[in-house]
N, CA, C and O atoms as CSV, one atom per row, in Angstrom:
chain,resi,resn,atom,element,x,y,z
A,1,UNK,N,N,-13.900,24.447,6.073
A,1,UNK,CA,C,-15.122,23.570,5.784
A,1,UNK,C,C,-14.536,22.379,4.956
A,1,UNK,O,O,-14.901,21.228,5.193
A,2,UNK,N,N,-13.606,22.677,3.963
A,2,UNK,CA,C,-13.169,21.431,3.153
A,2,UNK,C,C,-12.466,20.520,3.942
A,2,UNK,O,O,-12.761,19.343,3.731
A,3,UNK,N,N,-11.522,20.760,4.890
A,3,UNK,CA,C,-11.024,19.826,5.765
A,3,UNK,C,C,-12.024,19.046,6.593
A,3,UNK,O,O,-11.740,17.860,6.762
A,4,UNK,N,N,-13.018,19.446,7.080
A,4,UNK,CA,C,-14.167,18.830,7.763
A,4,UNK,C,C,-14.853,17.780,6.766
A,4,UNK,O,O,-15.228,16.688,7.193
A,5,UNK,N,N,-14.979,18.090,5.637
A,5,UNK,CA,C,-15.673,17.204,4.651
A,5,UNK,C,C,-14.519,16.065,4.360
A,5,UNK,O,O,-14.842,14.877,4.364
A,6,UNK,N,N,-13.368,16.410,4.145
A,6,UNK,CA,C,-12.348,15.453,3.827
A,6,UNK,C,C,-12.227,14.510,5.258
A,6,UNK,O,O,-11.983,13.313,5.108
A,7,UNK,N,N,-12.367,14.952,6.379
A,7,UNK,CA,C,-12.131,14.377,7.604
A,7,UNK,C,C,-13.183,13.359,7.600
A,7,UNK,O,O,-12.887,12.175,7.760
A,8,UNK,N,N,-14.436,13.756,7.422
A,8,UNK,CA,C,-15.648,12.899,7.557
A,8,UNK,C,C,-15.561,11.710,6.620
A,8,UNK,O,O,-15.784,10.550,6.967
A,9,UNK,N,N,-15.196,12.125,5.331
A,9,UNK,CA,C,-15.010,11.054,4.268
A,9,UNK,C,C,-13.921,9.954,4.537
A,9,UNK,O,O,-13.992,8.825,4.053
A,10,UNK,N,N,-12.862,10.407,5.392
A,10,UNK,CA,C,-12.011,9.391,5.725
A,10,UNK,C,C,-12.276,8.567,6.785
A,10,UNK,O,O,-11.839,7.419,6.870
A,11,UNK,N,N,-13.106,9.203,7.753
A,11,UNK,CA,C,-13.561,8.373,8.956
A,11,UNK,C,C,-14.674,7.412,8.356
A,11,UNK,O,O,-14.748,6.299,8.876
A,12,UNK,N,N,-15.461,7.685,7.425
A,12,UNK,CA,C,-16.387,6.795,6.741
A,12,UNK,C,C,-15.690,5.634,5.890
A,12,UNK,O,O,-16.154,4.495,5.848
A,13,UNK,N,N,-14.534,6.030,5.216
A,13,UNK,CA,C,-13.857,4.988,4.567
A,13,UNK,C,C,-13.012,4.063,5.580
A,13,UNK,O,O,-12.646,2.934,5.256
A,14,UNK,N,N,-12.764,4.579,6.701
A,14,UNK,CA,C,-11.988,3.809,7.715
A,14,UNK,C,C,-12.961,2.756,8.277
A,14,UNK,O,O,-12.536,1.625,8.516
A,15,UNK,N,N,-14.269,3.083,8.504
A,15,UNK,CA,C,-15.322,2.295,9.241
A,15,UNK,C,C,-15.724,1.227,8.086
A,15,UNK,O,O,-16.073,0.087,8.396
A,16,UNK,N,N,-15.664,1.610,6.898
A,16,UNK,CA,C,-16.300,0.719,5.838
A,16,UNK,C,C,-15.497,-0.592,5.681
A,16,UNK,O,O,-14.268,-0.520,5.698
A,17,UNK,N,N,-16.091,-1.743,5.536
A,17,UNK,CA,C,-15.578,-2.983,5.479
A,17,UNK,C,C,-15.824,-3.654,4.099
A,17,UNK,O,O,-15.611,-4.861,3.980
A,18,UNK,N,N,-16.296,-2.857,2.978
A,18,UNK,CA,C,-16.620,-3.365,1.737
A,18,UNK,C,C,-15.833,-4.008,0.976
A,18,UNK,O,O,-16.261,-4.980,0.355
A,19,UNK,N,N,-14.367,-3.553,0.853
A,19,UNK,CA,C,-13.340,-4.142,0.144
A,19,UNK,C,C,-12.693,-5.302,0.867
A,19,UNK,O,O,-11.854,-5.935,0.226
A,20,UNK,N,N,-12.958,-5.672,2.102
A,20,UNK,CA,C,-12.333,-6.658,2.803
A,20,UNK,C,C,-12.373,-7.990,2.222
A,20,UNK,O,O,-11.353,-8.677,2.161
A,21,UNK,N,N,-13.543,-8.405,1.776
A,21,UNK,CA,C,-13.674,-9.773,1.094
A,21,UNK,C,C,-12.845,-9.902,-0.057
A,21,UNK,O,O,-12.208,-10.941,-0.231
A,22,UNK,N,N,-12.787,-8.921,-0.889
A,22,UNK,CA,C,-11.908,-8.987,-2.041
A,22,UNK,C,C,-10.512,-9.057,-1.773
A,22,UNK,O,O,-9.767,-9.735,-2.480
A,23,UNK,N,N,-10.077,-8.344,-0.717
A,23,UNK,CA,C,-8.651,-8.580,-0.369
A,23,UNK,C,C,-8.322,-9.914,0.231
A,23,UNK,O,O,-7.191,-10.392,0.144
A,24,UNK,N,N,-9.324,-10.515,0.846
A,24,UNK,CA,C,-8.999,-11.732,1.501
A,24,UNK,C,C,-9.005,-12.809,0.457
A,24,UNK,O,O,-8.213,-13.750,0.507
A,25,UNK,N,N,-9.965,-12.658,-0.556
A,25,UNK,CA,C,-9.634,-13.680,-1.718
A,25,UNK,C,C,-8.533,-13.425,-2.398
A,25,UNK,O,O,-7.895,-14.405,-2.782
A,26,UNK,N,N,-8.096,-12.259,-2.676
A,26,UNK,CA,C,-6.721,-12.235,-3.391
A,26,UNK,C,C,-5.599,-12.622,-2.619
A,26,UNK,O,O,-4.574,-12.999,-3.187
A,27,UNK,N,N,-5.689,-12.565,-1.264
A,27,UNK,CA,C,-4.603,-13.078,-0.390
A,27,UNK,C,C,-4.734,-14.675,-0.505
A,27,UNK,O,O,-3.747,-15.409,-0.542
A,28,UNK,N,N,-5.766,-15.031,-0.546
A,28,UNK,CA,C,-5.964,-16.698,-0.626
A,28,UNK,C,C,-5.473,-17.266,-2.023
A,28,UNK,O,O,-4.891,-18.340,-2.170
A,29,UNK,N,N,-5.795,-16.390,-2.999
A,29,UNK,CA,C,-5.335,-16.811,-4.365
A,29,UNK,C,C,-3.728,-16.714,-4.333
A,29,UNK,O,O,-3.054,-17.636,-4.793
A,30,UNK,N,N,-3.196,-15.677,-3.829
A,30,UNK,CA,C,-1.682,-15.592,-3.831
A,30,UNK,C,C,-1.083,-16.686,-3.005
A,30,UNK,O,O,0.002,-17.159,-3.345
A,31,UNK,N,N,-1.764,-17.159,-1.859
A,31,UNK,CA,C,-1.012,-18.130,-1.245
A,31,UNK,C,C,-1.185,-19.472,-1.866
A,31,UNK,O,O,-0.258,-20.263,-1.691
A,32,UNK,N,N,-2.243,-19.876,-2.581
A,32,UNK,CA,C,-2.407,-21.102,-3.347
A,32,UNK,C,C,-1.411,-20.948,-4.490
A,32,UNK,O,O,-0.652,-21.882,-4.749
A,33,UNK,N,N,-1.377,-19.826,-5.179
A,33,UNK,CA,C,-0.420,-19.821,-6.291
A,33,UNK,C,C,0.999,-19.897,-5.901
A,33,UNK,O,O,1.798,-20.443,-6.661
A,34,UNK,N,N,1.379,-19.390,-4.768
A,34,UNK,CA,C,2.712,-19.500,-4.261
A,34,UNK,C,C,3.005,-21.089,-3.948
A,34,UNK,O,O,4.055,-21.627,-4.298
A,35,UNK,N,N,1.956,-21.774,-3.249
A,35,UNK,CA,C,2.364,-23.258,-3.065
A,35,UNK,C,C,2.363,-23.932,-4.353
A,35,UNK,O,O,3.130,-24.886,-4.489
A,36,UNK,N,N,1.629,-23.584,-5.303
A,36,UNK,CA,C,1.587,-24.417,-6.512
A,36,UNK,C,C,2.917,-24.093,-7.410
A,36,UNK,O,O,3.388,-24.903,-8.208
A,37,UNK,N,N,3.395,-22.929,-7.189
A,37,UNK,CA,C,4.748,-22.604,-7.934
A,37,UNK,C,C,5.924,-23.229,-7.400
A,37,UNK,O,O,6.822,-23.764,-8.051
A,38,UNK,N,N,5.830,-23.103,-6.067
A,38,UNK,CA,C,6.987,-23.879,-5.277
A,38,UNK,C,C,7.158,-25.360,-5.390
A,38,UNK,O,O,8.224,-25.926,-5.146
A,39,UNK,N,N,5.935,-26.035,-5.816
A,39,UNK,CA,C,5.912,-27.523,-5.688
A,39,UNK,C,C,6.414,-27.912,-7.212
A,39,UNK,O,O,7.131,-28.906,-7.320
A,40,UNK,N,N,6.075,-27.190,-8.345
A,40,UNK,CA,C,6.502,-27.732,-9.586
A,40,UNK,C,C,7.372,-26.660,-10.421
A,40,UNK,O,O,6.831,-25.573,-10.622
A,41,UNK,N,N,8.532,-26.849,-10.869
A,41,UNK,CA,C,9.268,-25.941,-11.472
A,41,UNK,C,C,8.511,-25.641,-12.934
A,41,UNK,O,O,8.477,-24.486,-13.358
A,42,UNK,N,N,8.007,-26.557,-13.555
A,42,UNK,CA,C,7.197,-26.393,-14.837
A,42,UNK,C,C,6.182,-25.573,-14.670
A,42,UNK,O,O,6.018,-24.747,-15.568
A,43,UNK,N,N,5.365,-25.560,-13.674
A,43,UNK,CA,C,4.248,-24.787,-13.298
A,43,UNK,C,C,4.829,-23.364,-12.969
A,43,UNK,O,O,4.168,-22.380,-13.301
A,44,UNK,N,N,5.971,-23.219,-12.367
A,44,UNK,CA,C,6.659,-21.989,-12.102
A,44,UNK,C,C,6.926,-21.161,-13.373
A,44,UNK,O,O,6.704,-19.955,-13.473
A,45,UNK,N,N,7.436,-21.972,-14.344
A,45,UNK,CA,C,7.756,-21.241,-15.433
A,45,UNK,C,C,6.488,-20.699,-16.334
A,45,UNK,O,O,6.527,-19.630,-16.942
A,46,UNK,N,N,5.423,-21.541,-16.333
A,46,UNK,CA,C,4.341,-20.978,-16.968
A,46,UNK,C,C,3.670,-19.751,-16.177
A,46,UNK,O,O,3.214,-18.728,-16.687
A,47,UNK,N,N,3.711,-20.064,-14.912
A,47,UNK,CA,C,2.937,-18.886,-14.280
A,47,UNK,C,C,3.809,-17.636,-14.250
A,47,UNK,O,O,3.251,-16.550,-14.095
A,48,UNK,N,N,5.045,-17.696,-14.376
A,48,UNK,CA,C,5.835,-16.398,-14.623
A,48,UNK,C,C,5.440,-15.827,-16.023
A,48,UNK,O,O,5.247,-14.626,-16.213
A,49,UNK,N,N,5.349,-16.681,-16.881
A,49,UNK,CA,C,4.860,-16.221,-18.345
A,49,UNK,C,C,3.570,-15.470,-18.223
A,49,UNK,O,O,3.360,-14.347,-18.682
A,50,UNK,N,N,2.773,-16.177,-17.587
A,50,UNK,CA,C,1.311,-15.475,-17.390
A,50,UNK,C,C,1.390,-14.150,-16.610
A,50,UNK,O,O,0.809,-13.146,-17.021
A,51,UNK,N,N,2.104,-14.161,-15.502
A,51,UNK,CA,C,2.247,-12.851,-14.822
A,51,UNK,C,C,2.842,-11.668,-15.704
A,51,UNK,O,O,2.508,-10.487,-15.620
A,52,UNK,N,N,3.867,-12.258,-16.639
A,52,UNK,CA,C,4.545,-11.236,-17.452
A,52,UNK,C,C,3.569,-10.639,-18.384
A,52,UNK,O,O,3.576,-9.432,-18.624
A,53,UNK,N,N,2.694,-11.499,-18.936
A,53,UNK,CA,C,1.729,-11.049,-20.001
A,53,UNK,C,C,0.568,-10.094,-19.260
A,53,UNK,O,O,0.108,-9.057,-19.737
A,54,UNK,N,N,0.276,-10.587,-18.217
A,54,UNK,CA,C,-0.735,-9.767,-17.179
A,54,UNK,C,C,-0.028,-8.199,-17.001
A,54,UNK,O,O,-0.594,-7.136,-17.257
A,55,UNK,N,N,1.177,-8.351,-16.560
A,55,UNK,CA,C,1.853,-7.197,-16.279
A,55,UNK,C,C,1.947,-6.375,-17.533
A,55,UNK,O,O,1.707,-5.179,-17.371
A,56,UNK,N,N,2.234,-6.749,-18.697
A,56,UNK,CA,C,2.228,-6.054,-19.995
A,56,UNK,C,C,0.702,-5.445,-20.383
A,56,UNK,O,O,0.610,-4.339,-20.914
A,57,UNK,N,N,-0.238,-6.088,-20.138
A,57,UNK,CA,C,-1.588,-5.672,-20.369
A,57,UNK,C,C,-2.003,-4.575,-19.487
A,57,UNK,O,O,-2.682,-3.660,-19.953
A,58,UNK,N,N,-1.629,-4.587,-18.164
A,58,UNK,CA,C,-1.709,-3.592,-17.070
A,58,UNK,C,C,-0.993,-2.304,-17.440
A,58,UNK,O,O,-1.558,-1.213,-17.361
A,59,UNK,N,N,0.117,-2.435,-17.799
A,59,UNK,CA,C,0.997,-1.334,-18.178
A,59,UNK,C,C,0.452,-0.527,-19.549
A,59,UNK,O,O,0.490,0.694,-19.695
A,60,UNK,N,N,-0.040,-1.456,-20.470
A,60,UNK,CA,C,-0.474,-0.752,-21.675
A,60,UNK,C,C,-1.865,-0.092,-21.296
A,60,UNK,O,O,-2.163,1.035,-21.691
A,61,UNK,N,N,-2.698,-0.868,-20.501
A,61,UNK,CA,C,-3.945,-0.119,-19.947
A,61,UNK,C,C,-3.624,1.136,-19.310
A,61,UNK,O,O,-4.228,2.171,-19.595
A,62,UNK,N,N,-2.689,1.083,-18.455
A,62,UNK,CA,C,-2.413,2.388,-17.608
A,62,UNK,C,C,-1.907,3.304,-18.311
A,62,UNK,O,O,-2.011,4.452,-17.879
A,63,UNK,N,N,-1.339,3.117,-19.362
A,63,UNK,CA,C,-0.679,4.410,-20.167
A,63,UNK,C,C,-1.782,5.052,-21.100
A,63,UNK,O,O,-1.591,6.142,-21.640
A,64,UNK,N,N,-2.859,4.379,-21.251
A,64,UNK,CA,C,-3.964,4.857,-22.135
A,64,UNK,C,C,-4.779,5.854,-21.451
A,64,UNK,O,O,-5.741,6.365,-22.026
């Protein structure tokens, strides 16, 4: 009985497209950020600093 419920849940998740837009926006933002970073070394340095700070916040939030 438990496997049937799990299987139905996985099938419903597979058919769902609700997170697709968010993933597309994230990929587009990553593409734009990559283009900006490769064009200007000064921007690359500050972008790396920002990503480092974001990573620190995520790690701290994940440990709580």
